[in-house]
Every structure is written in C-alpha cells, then in structure tokens.
C-alpha positions as CSV (number, residue, x, y, z in Angstrom):
1,M,16.2,-9.9,-8.1
2,V,13.9,-12.9,-8.1
3,L,11.8,-13.0,-11.3
4,G,10.4,-16.5,-11.1
5,V,8.3,-17.1,-14.2
6,L,8.3,-13.5,-15.2
7,S,10.1,-12.2,-18.2
8,C,10.6,-8.8,-19.9
9,S,11.2,-7.3,-23.2
10,T,14.8,-6.7,-24.2
11,D,14.3,-3.7,-26.5
12,E,12.8,-1.1,-24.2
13,K,12.2,-0.1,-20.6
14,E,8.9,-1.5,-19.4
15,S,7.0,-2.4,-16.3
16,L,6.6,-6.0,-15.2
17,K,3.4,-5.3,-13.4
18,P,1.0,-6.4,-16.2
19,E,2.7,-9.8,-16.5
20,W,2.7,-10.2,-12.7
21,I,-1.0,-9.6,-12.7
22,R,-1.7,-12.1,-15.5
23,S,0.5,-14.7,-13.8
24,A,-1.1,-14.2,-10.4
25,F,-4.7,-14.7,-11.6
26,E,-3.7,-17.6,-13.8
27,Q,-2.1,-19.3,-10.7
28,V,-5.2,-19.1,-8.6
29,R,-7.1,-20.8,-11.4
30,Q,-4.8,-23.8,-11.4
31,N,-5.6,-26.9,-9.4
32,E,-2.5,-26.7,-7.1
33,F,-4.2,-23.8,-5.2
34,N,-7.7,-25.3,-5.3
35,R,-8.4,-24.3,-1.6
36,I,-8.3,-20.7,-2.6
37,K,-11.9,-19.5,-2.9
38,A,-11.5,-15.7,-3.0
39,I,-9.0,-13.1,-4.1
40,S,-9.1,-9.4,-3.3
41,W,-6.9,-6.7,-4.9
42,W,-5.5,-3.8,-2.8
43,H,-6.3,-0.8,-5.0
44,E,-4.3,2.2,-3.7
45,N,-1.3,4.3,-4.5
46,W,0.9,6.1,-2.0
47,E,4.2,8.0,-1.7
48,E,7.0,6.8,0.5
49,E,9.1,9.2,2.6
50,D,11.9,9.2,0.0
51,G,9.3,10.3,-2.7
52,E,9.1,6.9,-4.3
53,Q,5.6,6.1,-5.7
54,V,4.0,2.8,-4.7
55,Q,1.5,2.2,-7.4
56,L,-0.9,-0.6,-6.5
57,R,-4.0,0.7,-8.3
58,I,-5.1,-1.4,-11.1
59,D,-5.0,1.6,-13.4
60,S,-1.4,2.6,-12.5
61,S,-0.8,2.2,-16.2
62,P,-3.0,1.4,-19.2
63,E,-1.2,-1.9,-19.6
64,S,-1.7,-2.9,-16.0
65,L,-5.4,-2.0,-16.2
66,T,-5.9,-4.1,-19.3
67,A,-4.1,-7.0,-17.7
68,Y,-6.4,-6.9,-14.7
69,Q,-9.5,-6.5,-16.8
70,Q,-8.6,-9.4,-19.0
71,S,-7.5,-11.6,-16.1
72,I,-10.8,-11.4,-14.2
73,A,-13.2,-11.3,-17.1
74,T,-13.8,-15.0,-17.1
75,T,-16.8,-16.3,-15.2
76,F,-14.4,-18.3,-13.0
77,F,-14.2,-15.2,-11.0
78,V,-17.5,-15.1,-9.2
79,V,-19.5,-11.9,-8.2
80,E,-22.5,-13.4,-6.4
81,A,-21.9,-14.5,-2.8
82,E,-23.4,-17.7,-1.3
83,F,-24.5,-17.7,2.4
84,V,-25.8,-20.4,4.8
85,N,-27.3,-19.0,8.0
86,D,-25.7,-15.6,7.2
87,K,-22.2,-17.2,7.0
88,L,-20.2,-16.8,3.8
89,Q,-19.7,-20.1,2.0
90,A,-17.1,-21.0,-0.6
91,P,-18.6,-20.7,-4.1
92,A,-19.8,-23.9,-5.6
93,Q,-17.5,-23.1,-8.6
94,G,-14.7,-20.6,-9.2
95,I,-13.6,-18.0,-6.7
96,Y,-14.9,-14.7,-5.4
97,I,-13.4,-11.5,-6.8
98,S,-13.2,-8.5,-4.4
99,A,-11.1,-5.4,-3.5
100,F,-10.0,-2.7,-1.2
101,P,-11.3,0.0,-3.5
102,D,-9.0,2.9,-2.6
103,F,-10.6,4.0,0.7
104,G,-7.7,6.3,1.4
105,G,-4.6,6.2,3.5
106,P,-6.4,5.4,6.8
107,E,-8.3,2.7,4.9
108,D,-11.6,4.0,6.3
109,E,-12.7,6.6,3.8
110,V,-15.7,4.6,2.6
111,S,-18.0,5.8,-0.2
112,Q,-20.2,4.2,-2.8
113,Q,-18.5,6.3,-5.4
114,R,-15.2,4.7,-4.8
115,I,-16.7,1.3,-5.1
116,M,-18.4,2.3,-8.4
117,D,-15.1,3.9,-9.7
118,F,-13.2,0.7,-9.0
119,E,-15.9,-1.5,-10.7
120,T,-15.9,0.8,-13.7
121,L,-12.2,0.4,-14.0
122,A,-12.3,-3.4,-13.5
123,Q,-15.3,-3.8,-15.8
124,K,-16.7,-6.2,-13.2
125,N,-18.5,-6.1,-9.8
126,I,-16.9,-7.1,-6.6
127,V,-18.3,-9.4,-3.9
128,W,-17.0,-7.4,-0.9
129,A,-15.5,-4.0,-0.1
130,Y,-12.7,-4.2,2.4
131,F,-12.1,-1.4,4.9
132,S,-10.5,-0.6,8.3
133,D,-12.4,0.1,11.5
134,N,-9.6,2.0,13.2
135,W,-10.3,2.1,17.0
136,Y,-8.2,5.2,17.6
137,N,-9.6,6.6,20.9
138,E,-12.9,4.8,20.9
139,I,-14.4,1.5,19.8
140,R,-17.6,2.3,17.8
141,F,-19.5,0.3,15.2
142,P,-18.8,1.9,11.8
143,S,-22.5,2.1,10.9
144,E,-22.2,4.7,8.1
145,S,-19.4,2.8,6.3
146,V,-21.2,-0.5,6.6
147,Q,-24.5,0.9,5.4
148,S,-22.8,2.7,2.5
149,I,-21.2,-0.5,1.3
150,H,-24.5,-2.5,1.8
151,E,-26.5,0.1,-0.2
152,S,-23.9,-0.2,-3.0
153,G,-25.0,-3.9,-3.3
154,R,-21.7,-5.2,-1.9
155,I,-20.8,-7.0,1.3
156,P,-19.1,-4.9,4.0
157,F,-15.8,-6.5,5.1
158,V,-14.7,-4.9,8.4
159,R,-11.1,-5.0,9.6
160,M,-11.1,-4.4,13.4
161,M,-7.9,-2.4,13.8
162,A,-7.0,-2.2,17.5
163,R,-4.7,0.8,17.3
164,T,-4.6,4.4,18.5
165,T,-2.3,5.5,15.7
166,L,-1.5,4.6,12.1
167,E,2.2,4.5,13.0
168,E,3.6,1.0,12.4
169,G,6.1,-1.0,14.3
170,T,5.2,0.3,17.7
171,V,3.6,-0.9,21.0
172,D,0.0,0.2,21.5
173,S,-0.2,0.4,25.3
174,N,-4.0,1.2,25.2
175,Y,-5.2,-1.7,23.0
176,S,-2.8,-4.3,24.2
177,L,-3.9,-7.9,23.8
178,Q,-3.7,-8.3,27.6
179,N,-6.1,-5.3,28.1
180,I,-8.5,-7.0,25.6
181,I,-8.3,-10.3,27.5
182,D,-8.8,-8.6,30.8
183,G,-12.1,-7.2,29.6
184,Q,-11.2,-3.5,29.6
185,F,-13.2,-2.9,26.4
186,D,-16.0,-5.4,26.9
187,Q,-18.8,-2.8,27.2
188,D,-17.8,-1.1,24.0
189,L,-17.3,-4.3,22.1
190,L,-20.7,-5.7,23.2
191,Q,-22.3,-2.5,22.0
192,W,-20.3,-2.9,18.7
193,F,-21.6,-6.4,18.2
194,T,-25.1,-5.5,19.3
195,E,-25.3,-2.9,16.5
196,A,-23.7,-5.3,14.1
197,A,-26.4,-7.9,14.8
198,Q,-29.1,-5.2,14.3
199,V,-28.1,-4.4,10.7
200,G,-30.1,-7.3,9.4
201,Y,-27.6,-8.6,6.8
202,P,-24.3,-10.6,6.7
203,L,-21.0,-8.9,7.5
204,L,-17.5,-10.2,7.0
205,I,-15.0,-9.4,9.8
206,E,-11.5,-9.9,11.0
207,F,-9.4,-9.0,14.0
208,G,-5.6,-9.0,13.9
209,T,-4.8,-8.2,10.3
210,E,-1.5,-9.8,9.1
211,V,-1.0,-11.0,12.7
212,N,2.4,-12.5,12.1
213,G,3.8,-9.2,10.9
214,D,5.6,-6.9,13.4
215,W,4.4,-3.8,11.6
216,F,1.1,-4.1,13.6
217,P,0.8,-3.7,17.4
218,W,-1.2,-7.0,17.8
219,N,1.8,-9.0,16.6
220,G,3.3,-11.1,19.4
221,V,6.6,-9.2,19.5
222,Y,4.7,-6.4,21.4
223,N,2.7,-8.7,23.6
224,G,5.2,-11.0,25.2
225,G,7.1,-12.2,22.2
226,S,8.9,-15.6,22.6
227,E,8.7,-15.4,26.4
228,T,6.9,-18.5,27.8
229,T,6.6,-17.9,31.6
230,A,4.7,-14.6,32.0
231,Y,1.3,-15.8,30.6
232,G,-0.7,-19.0,30.2
233,D,0.9,-22.2,29.0
234,T,4.6,-22.4,29.6
235,A,5.0,-24.5,26.5
236,K,3.7,-21.7,24.3
237,A,5.2,-18.3,23.4
238,D,3.3,-15.6,25.3
239,G,2.8,-13.2,22.3
240,P,0.9,-15.6,20.1
241,E,-0.9,-17.2,23.0
242,R,-2.2,-13.8,24.1
243,F,-3.5,-13.1,20.6
244,V,-5.3,-16.4,20.5
245,D,-7.0,-15.6,23.8
246,A,-7.8,-12.0,22.8
247,Y,-9.4,-13.1,19.5
248,R,-11.4,-15.8,21.1
249,H,-12.6,-13.3,23.7
250,I,-13.7,-10.9,21.0
251,I,-15.6,-13.7,19.2
252,D,-17.2,-14.9,22.4
253,L,-18.5,-11.3,23.0
254,S,-20.0,-11.3,19.5
255,R,-21.8,-14.5,20.3
256,Q,-23.0,-13.1,23.6
257,A,-24.4,-10.1,21.7
258,G,-26.2,-12.4,19.3
259,A,-24.2,-11.3,16.2
260,T,-24.6,-14.5,14.3
261,N,-24.5,-12.6,11.0
262,L,-20.7,-12.3,11.1
263,T,-18.2,-14.5,9.1
264,W,-14.9,-14.5,10.9
265,F,-11.5,-14.5,9.1
266,F,-8.0,-15.2,10.4
267,H,-5.5,-13.1,8.4
268,L,-1.8,-13.9,8.1
269,D,0.9,-12.5,5.8
270,A,3.0,-14.6,3.4
271,D,6.1,-12.9,4.7
272,G,5.7,-12.6,8.4
273,Q,8.3,-10.9,10.6
274,P,10.2,-11.6,12.8
275,A,11.1,-14.8,10.9
276,E,11.4,-16.9,14.0
277,S,9.5,-20.1,14.8
278,W,7.6,-18.7,17.8
279,N,6.1,-16.1,15.4
280,D,4.8,-18.8,12.9
281,F,1.2,-18.0,12.0
282,E,0.1,-21.4,13.2
283,N,0.8,-20.3,16.7
284,Y,-1.8,-17.4,16.4
285,Y,-4.7,-19.5,15.1
286,P,-7.8,-19.3,17.4
287,G,-9.1,-22.6,16.1
288,D,-11.9,-24.0,13.8
289,D,-14.5,-23.4,16.5
290,Y,-13.9,-19.7,16.1
291,I,-12.8,-19.1,12.6
292,D,-14.8,-19.5,9.3
293,W,-12.2,-18.6,6.7
294,I,-8.4,-18.3,6.7
295,G,-6.9,-15.3,4.8
296,V,-3.5,-14.3,3.5
297,S,-1.8,-11.3,2.1
298,V,0.3,-12.1,-1.0
299,Y,2.2,-9.1,-2.4
300,G,4.7,-8.7,-5.1
301,A,7.3,-5.9,-5.0
302,L,6.2,-2.7,-3.2
303,S,9.4,-0.9,-4.2
304,V,11.9,-1.1,-7.1
305,K,14.4,-2.0,-4.3
306,D,12.5,-5.2,-3.5
307,D,12.9,-8.5,-5.2
308,L,10.1,-9.0,-7.7
309,E,8.9,-12.4,-6.6
310,T,6.0,-13.9,-8.4
311,F,2.6,-14.4,-6.8
312,K,3.2,-18.2,-6.9
313,N,6.5,-18.0,-5.2
314,Q,5.1,-15.9,-2.4
315,L,2.0,-18.0,-1.9
316,N,4.0,-21.2,-1.9
317,K,5.8,-20.1,1.3
318,V,2.6,-20.6,3.3
319,Y,0.0,-22.4,1.2
320,Q,0.7,-26.0,2.2
321,R,1.0,-24.9,5.9
322,M,-2.4,-23.2,5.6
323,T,-4.0,-26.3,4.2
324,D,-2.4,-28.4,6.9
325,L,-3.7,-26.0,9.6
326,T,-7.4,-26.2,8.8
327,D,-9.9,-27.3,6.3
328,K,-11.5,-23.9,6.2
329,P,-11.7,-22.1,2.8
330,I,-8.8,-19.8,2.0
331,A,-9.0,-16.2,0.7
332,V,-6.2,-14.1,-0.7
333,L,-7.4,-11.0,1.3
334,E,-4.8,-8.7,-0.1
335,T,-2.7,-8.8,-3.2
336,G,-1.0,-6.3,-5.4
337,V,2.3,-5.1,-6.9
338,T,3.8,-1.8,-7.8
339,E,4.8,-0.6,-11.3
340,Y,8.2,-2.3,-11.5
341,F,10.4,-1.0,-14.3
342,V,13.4,-2.8,-15.8
343,E,15.8,-1.8,-18.5
344,E,17.8,-3.8,-21.1
C-alpha cells in the first residue's frame, strides 16, 4: 500500500477518504501545480461485480462530505467562468470548481435536480456539469441535456463518446477511428455541430476521454496499436496517429459548421494502459491549433484492493510532461477516491 503523505488513526478503524480529499485540494492550491486552472469531482457510487461498493460521492460519509465542503469553501475555488469569443479562459486568479454530478451509470442522465442536489451538498456552485454523449446507434446532438444544464446556470461540458456499448476493453467496429477519418459519420457530425452552433452560448467539449487508457475503444490498442506500417507516417505508431487524425477531422467539421462556441479539451489519464512508450499520451495530442485545454483524470483508490496513492503522487506521474507538451491551461477533469478503510 502506498500512503504517500496520508496517515491514519491508530485507535480505531477509519476511512482515509477525508484526508485524501483535504490533501488533494491543498495540493492544487500549491505553486508547484500552478498550471492547473480547474478541478472537477466525479460524484458517483457504483457496485462492482463482486459486490464491493465504489463510493466516490462526496457524501459517502459525513466526514468525507465535511472534508469536501471545507476544502472548496475558499474563494480560491472560482465559480464564475471567464470567456473570450466564446472560448473558456483560465481564471485570472484561483481555479474553477466543477463536477460530474451523479448523472447515472451511463453518465447521461442529466437533470437540473441532480445539479442542485450536488451543489446543496457541496455548499457551493459549480462552473460546469460534465456528462457523456453516448453515440450508441446514432450520432445526435444532446439538445435536451445541454439546455437543461444551461437553464441551471451552469456550462454544459459534453464528452463525445464514440461507442455502441458501455462495455469496456473491447473493439468498437462501428465507431473505429478509421471510420471517422474516412468520413463515414460526416453528415451526422456536421448536423451535430450545426445544432451546437445554434444554441447561442458557449459549450465545453471533448472527444476521446482518457485516450491513453485501453478501457475505451478509441485507445490506440484497438486502432492499430504499435504497428507503424499500416497507416500514415511509418515513424509513428498507427493507433495514436489515427486518433490524432480522427480528432482533427472532428474539429475541422465543427469549424466547417461554424461552431465557434466550442472549447475543445484533450483528456488523458494519469495511469494510462498499456504502459508502453507507443501509448504515451503525447503521441495522441492533436496539437495547439486544435486544442484549447488539456485535461487529466487523477483518481485515488477505487477499491480497497488498490494502493491508496495520494493525489499528488498520481498527478506527478504526468504533470511535468503535460506542461512540456503545451502551454494550454490544465484541468483535472476527473478526480475522486472511494471510502478506504484501514485498521490498527
């Protein structure tokens, strides 16, 4: 078990989650991570196949809720967004506070009530509400979800999820990166972006969530992997190279449709898999001409069987590399930890 700076009581069984929360938010306030300009909590619980509870909600215990409330109470955590030409800017001071406010297992059960419930628990508003646009069997602009979030006074943050199923670790033969590059979905995507442009307010958006993680079908392992001779530049791994071209193609379509109200994020995971050099997140980056923000998922333990690494230890695996990759502002797009109990 890796505890980093965490400690625990010696006289009773207790959860280390409250201290993990306090440590995480204190770390993002420190100068060594000064490129981080936003942090978003993943507020959800679920049950694993073996019955184990993964308790990421901020109210998974009274102590965890108090730790979260106290950690974000300072004005350092900003609730008003700044835009220039409909593009989200880094705040002049502090960092934005946001969340995935428990929009259900498919991550698309958007409602104003869930946003209100989260903010009541947090005792603070959020800047954006993060949700998934699962393509399933059709690509269709999620107008109801976007409008619901907007009417709540929050910014819609759309994750374009190119998948026909929620099953992880599998090939998606329909929404392959090559099919996207070849233009098989151009008509639907142009309509998506046309409707996005017509909403009349800014939207945040990403394609390829946690791209360096092989749990999602847009990871390179399912799109050519480390092979270098079946696509494009023979000096580059085909999997990441296809992702770069697919993402650029999608953004080019958004520009063609006049959707200038979109702020584009590139989203990596601090613990990418497979842990091979061809799968390094740098190989997936579409470039500064396409991306406005770089985002990262930084989780603590999701199971009592996992090592309880601190937020700082996890972030340190990729932070310097992110700052070397681009000057774009950085957002912790997902963070959380389960209730993690220890005994004397």
